[in-house]
Residue, then its C-alpha position, 0 to 999 in steps of 0.5 A: m485513461r490508460w496511463t504509461r510508466e512515463q506519464y505516471i512517474d512524471l505525475m508522481t515526480f511533479g512533472e508536467t502531465e496531460r491531466p490529473m489522475i483518479v482511481e479507486l484504490f481498494g474497491l468495495l467493502v464487504g456487504l456494499e455490493e448487496e446494498w448497491t444491487e438493491q439500489g439498482a446498480t449496474g454490473g459495471e458499477l459493482d465491478l467499478s468499470d463504469f466509473d472510468f477510472d485511470y489505470m495502467d499496466i503494473v508488472d512485478c519485477g520478479a524479486y520475492t523478498g518475503m518469507l520462503g517455505g513455512f507451514e502448510p496453510a490449513v483450515l482449523e475450524e469454520t462456522a457460520e460466523y467465522l473461519i479459523t485457519r493456520d497460515e504459512l507462519g504457523r499462526t492461528m488466524k480468525l476471519m469474521k465472515g461477512r464483516a472483514t476481509i482480512p483474518l486477524p491472528t490469535s497467536h504469533p510464532v516468535d517470542g525471543w531469540d530461540s523461536w526467531e532462530k528457528i524460523k530465520p532460515m525462512f528469511a534467508f537468501h536463496e537463488s530461487r528468490a530471483d525469477m529471471e524469466k519473470a524479470r526479463a518479461a517485465a523488462e519487455a512489458q516496461k518497453c510497452g508502457a508497464l510500470v515495474t514494481a518490487g515489494i519488500p517486507g516492512a521494517f515494523d510490519m515484518p516484526r509485527q507479523l512475527l511478534g504481534e503489535e505489542m511485542a514489536c513495540v516492547m522488544c524495541y526496549e527489552e530486546p532491541g538487538l532481536i529486531a535489529d537482527m530480524l531487519k538485518t536478515v531481511c535487509d541482506t536477503t532483499v539487497r541480494t535478490l534485488e541485485r539479481v533482477l536489476d541486472a535484467v530490469t529497471i524497477d520503477n516503483l519500490g513499495v513497502h507495507e507498514d500499517m504501523a499507525g492508528k488514530s493515536g499515531p504511529l507505534w514506532g517513533p522517530k528514534q525507532i525508525a532512525e535506529l531500526a528501519a532507516p538502515y534497512y530502507r536506506r540500503v535498499w533504496d540506495l541500491v535500486s535508486s542507483r539503478g534508476t528507481r525514482l519512486f519509493s511508496q509506503d502503505s500505512d493506515g493511521d496517522m503517520t504525521p509524526v514520522v513522515g519526515s523520518f521516513m522521507e529521510c529513509g528515501v520514501n517519496i509516496m505515502y498512501p492511503c492518507e487516512p483522513a479519519a485518523g487525522m491525515d491531511m494531505v493538503a497540509l502535508r503538501r504545504k509542508h513538504c511541497d514537491k518532495l512527497a507525493f500521495k495516493g488516496g487521501v479523500d475521506k471515505f466517510c464523507l461519501r455517506r454524509g451526503r452531497d454537501a459533504i462530498l462537494k466540500e471534501l472534493e473542493y478541499k482535496l482536489q484544489p489546484s495545488m494538489r493536482r501534481g504529485t497526487v493520485f486522487g482516490v478514497d483512502h480505503r475500501i468504499p464503506n457500507g452505507v454509501p448510496i450508489a447515487d452518491y457514489r455516482f455524484y462523487v465520481d462525476t463531481a471529481r471529474e468535473i472539478l479536475g477538468m476531465p471529460p464525462r465518464r465512460k465505460s472502462i477497465w478498472r484495475s486496482m492502483a494499490f501498489 
């Protein structure tokens, strides 16, 4: 089913909708396509179009708030096992072939004030950050039902990219002013850029990527969020929400439970992918936060390879009636290796049956990770 922006906003703000929404957030993990091909999957199953997932048209508002300029990306070394590159930040990145989709940094460009001052101009405001032609095109697409989105750098993710995870935590104690200056710089640029495009289009969904947690919990706690992240988040959210934005989604892996409330105070009202393997339980969070917090994902990806009894148990719990408003149902990450195509078919068909949806038919599949 193709959803319109109005239907999606109603769903995620706990309004009345025709039916629940089910998607595949991220697609197949590396290597699963080969497994499914050997098991007789169709081409439409490999590209997920045979599973009749819901989708909608999504357009960017035309605001670019990340790093501008930087180093020329280059391949430094390549073997049969890995690929080493230099990225725009000047980091050395290593990708393990056949096992990963995201390269990991082995170096970082900032280790203190001097190195930050050198790259700080890359995060400064410039009129070219606001693509007004793109903003006006987004406004036209919005009239036809497209959801208009804007992405902003993460309050933790941006220092993490520049300093590395360890130093992004250590500097909160040793040089908190450095982290604060990074976020003030990004905040000033983001606000000035969004102010431009908001003259042409209403942003429906503000999104931020953090990835700031693991199984043991978040790498920043409520204190760091209140002191460092909140001034940035609130200033941006106050701007866009005053101009009609209703959705503020945050993407983070890991167990974010200890800081969910802190980010809600910053304006966040959607969280995903709600990773069960790390301890996230969107049903428990729904009971606690009621209609103040919506979710995307939340279905345990690992239950898909534990057999049909496990799949049914997970679906009956996660797809219960109290969850059907304010939730985009889907597995919490890429579909992992070891999931039989037959059991994935069972997952989709059973989910549709539980949700009272008609049997699936072939359709267009589009990622809902925004």
